[in-house]
N, C-alpha and C positions, 0 to 999 in steps of 0.2 A: 335690049337689055344692055346695061352699062359695060359688062365684060363679055358680051357675046363675041367680041372680036377675037377672044382667045380661041373659040371653036372655029371661027371662020378661017383663021390663018393656020390653026393647029401647029403652032411653033413651040417647040419645047427646047430647053437648054439642058446640057448634060449635067450629071450629078455624080461623077465618078469620085472615088476616094484615092488619094495619092498614096503610093507605097513609101515615099520618103518625104521628109519635110525639107524642102529646098527653098532658100530665100530668093524670090524673084526680083527682077529689076523693077524699079518704080518709074515707069516710062509714060505716065499719063500725059498726053499732049494737052497742055493747059493754054494753048494759044487763044482759045475762046475766052479764057478768064483774065487775059492780060489787062483788059480795061476795067477790071473789077477789083474791089477790096473785100476781103472777108469780114463779115460782121459777127455772125454767130454760126456755129456748126453743131449738128446733132448726129451722133454716130452710134449705130447699133451693130453688134457683131455676135456671131455664133461662137459658142465655146469650142475648145479644142477636142481632139480625139478622145473618146471615152471607152470605158469597159461596158459590157452589157449588164442587164439586170436579170433577176430571177424570172420576171414575167416574160421577158423576151426569150430567155432560154427555154421556157416552157412551150414556146411556139414550135420548137424543133426537137429538143432532146433533153433528157435529164441524165444522160450517160455520165458515168463516173469520171470520164476524161475531162469533163468541164468543171469539176468541182473547185479547181484552183485558179480559174480564169480571173478572179477578182484580186488575187494577191499580187503586189502589196497595196493596191490602190483602193479597193472597195467596189461596191456596185454602182454602175452608172457614174463612174468617177474618172477624173482626168488622168490619162496615162502620161508617161514622160514625153512621148511624141506630141500629145495634146498641149503640154506645157511649152514645148518648143514652138508650137503653132501660135499659142497665145503671145509669146515673146515677139514673134514676127508681126502680129497685129500691132503691138506697141511700136515696133520700129517703123511700120508703115504710117502710123498716126504721127510719129515724131517727124518723119520726112514731110508728110503732107501739111502739118500744122506748125512746123517750126517757124518761128517769127511771128506767127499769129498768137501763139501762146509762148510764154517764157520757158526757157530751159530750167529755170527754178520751178519747183512745185509751189504754186501760189494758190491757196485754197479758194480765193475769190474768183479765180479764172476758170476753174474746172470742177464739175461735179460728176459723180459716177453712181450708177445704180445697177444692181444685179438682181436676178431672181434668187430665191432662197434655196439654191442648190450648190453643193460643193464644187461642181465642175464649172459653173458660171463665176463663182467667187474666185476660184483659183485661176481661171482664165483672165479675169480682171487683174489679179495680182501679178501674173506673169507679164501681161501687157504693160502694166504700170512700171515694171522693172526696166522695160526698154524705153518707155515714154519719158520717164523721169529718173534716169541715173543721177545720183546726187552730184550737184555742182559743188565747188569748194565750200561755199557758204553753208551747204547742207550736208557735208560729209561728216557723218557722226562716228564712223568706224573706218580707220584707214585700211583695214583688210577686207572690207566688204563694200562692193560697188552697188549698193542698194539702199533704198530708204522706204519707210512705210508710207503708203498712200491710202487714205480712207475711201470707203464706198458706202452707199446706203442700200438697204435691202428691205423690201416690203414683206409683210407676213404672207405666207403662201396662200392662205385662205382669203386674202383681200387684195391680191395682186392682179391687176388687169392684164399684165403681160402673160399670166398663166390662164388665159381665157378658156383654153380647151379643158381645163379642170374646173374652173370657177363659173362657167356659163353654160348651163344645160340648153339654153335657147340656141346658142351657137351650134352645138352638136345636133340639135333637132333640125335646124335649117340646113346644115351641111348634109345630113342624111336625106333630106328632101331633094337636094341637088342630084343625088345618085339616080333619082327617078326621071330626071329630065331626058327627053328623047335624044337630044344632041350628046349628052354624056353617055347614055347607053350605046349610042352609035360609036363613040370613041372606044368604049370598053369591048364592044363586040368582037373585034379581031383577036382579042386576048382571052376570050371566055374559056378556052381549053386549058388555060394556065391554072384556073381555080382547082379543078379536080386533080391535076398533076401535082400541084403543091400540097393539096390536102393529103394525097396518098403518100408523098415523100416525107411529110412532116408528122403525119399522124394527127393533124389538127384540121378543124373545119375552116378552110380559107375560102371566103365567099365574096369579099369586097376589096376594092382597091386599097382601103385602109389596112386590111389584113396583110396584103402584099407589101405595102409600105413598111409595116412593122417588121416583117420578115427581112426586107431589104436592110433595114436599120440593124437587125440582129447580125446579119452577115458582115456588115461594115464594122460593127463593134467587136465581133470575133476576130476579124482581120487585125484590129487594133491591138489585140493581145496575142497575136501570132498564130491563130488558128485559121487555116485556109478554108475558103468556101468550098463545100463539097462539089464534086464534078456534076452531080445531077442539077445543082443550082446554077453552076457556071454555064451549063448547056442552055439554060433559059434566061440567063442574066439580062440580055438586051430587052426581053419582054418584061422582066421584073422592073427594070429601070423605066420603061415606058409607062408601066402601071403607076410607079411612084410619081411620075410627072402628071399623070391624070389625077391622082389623089391631090396633088398641089393645086391643080386647076380647080377642083371642086371646093377646096378650102376657102377660096377667095372669089367665088364666082358671082356674087351679087354685092351691091353696095351695103346691104345690111350685114352680111357676113364680114365684110371688110371693117365696117363700123364696130362690130362686136370684137374683132380681133385687134384693131389698132386705133380705133377712134379716140380713145382717151389719150394715147400717146400723141397722136396728130394734133389733138386739141391743145395739149400742153406745148407742143412745138409752136403752133400758131399764136398762142397767148404770148410766148416769149418773143417771137419775131414781130408781132404787132406792136409790142411795147418798144422794141428796138427801133422800128421804123418811126414810131412816135417820138423817139429821142431818148428813151431809157437805155443807157448803156451800162448802168450799174447792176449788172447781172452776169452770171458765168458766161464766158464766151464759148466754151466747149462743154457739151453734155454727152457723156458716154453711157451706153447701156450694154451690159454684158448679159446676153440672153441665149435664145435658142433659134434654130433654123426657122421655126414657124414665125418667130417675131421679126426676123430679117425679111422673110417673104411677105409678112403682113404689112409692114411699113412700106415696102416697095409697092405692094398692091394699092395701098392708100395713096401713095404718091404717083400712081398711074405709070409705073415703069416696069411692072412685073410681067415676066413671061414664065410659064409654068416650069418649075424645076425645084430641086431640093438644094438650098444653099449649102456649100461645103463647110467643113470644119474651119473656123477662123475667118469665114467670109465676112465682109464689112460693108455696110451701106451708110452713106452720109447724105444728109440734107443740109445744104449750106446757104445761109442768107448772105447775099452779096450786094454791094452797092457799086453801080457803074460810075467810074471816075468822070466820064465825059458828060453825063446827064444828071447824075445825082439820084437816079431812079434805082429801085431795088429789084432783085430777082432771086430765084431759087435755083440752085444747081443740085442735081442728083448724081452721086458718084458711087460706083459699085466696084469693090475689089472682090472678085469672085474666089480668089484663093488667099490664104493668109499671107499678109505681107505685100499684097498688091500684085501687079499694078492696078491702079484705079482707072475706071472708065466712066466718062461722062455719058449719062443716059438721057435721051430725049423724053420729056414728060408729055404724055398724050394730051392733046388739047392746047398745047402751047405753040402751035403753028411752026413746029420744027426748030424752035429756038432751044439751044442747049442750056441757056440760062433763062428760065421761064419768068416772064413779067410777074412781079409779085402779086398785083391785084388779080391777075388771071389765075395764078396758082391758088390764092385764097378762095376765089369763086369755085374752082374745080373741087375743092375739098369740102364744100358745104354739105354734101350728101353722105359723108363718111365720118364727120367729127361729132363728138358729143362729150360732155363733161363726165367726170367720174361718178357723181351722184346718179346720173341717168343710167350709167353702166350697172350700178348696184340695183336699180329698180328692175332692169331687164335680166339680171343674174341674181335671183333672190337667195341662192344658196351661199352667198358670201357671208362671212362671219361679221 
């Protein structure tokens, strides 16, 4: 099985939530990239810290003390710390792509897409504030170091990035993965967690997905200043391991990966194929402000994912690069695990240990996970 190596090595990455937004150093060692020029870059990032929503709160409590947790932001909305994190994403992008893109906002150079949620739109806007502070030619208000930058948003009912809502087949296949013997074996050491969490929450917690949702609730409550209860802190390491297992199941087979990010990867390859063929009359930088599932899904498609929940503001880039010495093309995968970086070059499985994967090799590796949007619509018939 394509992703059975996940189980064989059982390697999981951490998914803790930071208590403060601190700007990290951008210390990516780019020695591997010195012989390359950037041609195109595709960057997807998770929104910043958010408030919980009513469905999440229903997992744990409807106590009166939680009635004001949404003020003044709204439900599942960006907090002030989330805005700070989005700004750090923009600073990281400016450092990484400065010189590749102009410091002027040039609409032909960059496109941006968000999902139809306030938190992803607002994260994009805060990132743009750091990515494109107005230069003198674009300074429209001497008292405001900001300029408006547009983005595109798909309708929620027809957005392939929202596959977990729009594709019942994805959910059906993911539920089947729970039954695999190797997945059951991973869950077995944590089976006692289900009745414990059910008792403490007053809800029926029976799957790794249930535990993942509860984990998200505690993270969101922390974002609005409500500490995780001691009974949950006592088992938080087990909760985090369950969350990693849930992320393992979500992208366990090529078909799950295809449903989750095949359309996006197809769009990326269409653009890179055109660039390799000589078409440079296209945006050089494409940004996607989305969700942790989307960051993980594109990483899974690119064959660099190890099971974990991407942090608020985490950023993943696929970069088309051209070697100066040979003229050949390659793909680099760069992951900033925390908002603002640093970025880390990740080896793409199947590329013989090269940190810049030979382009033809990369394209060949993607063939079992790409498909065009019309095919996605056929497999996901509930789309509008």
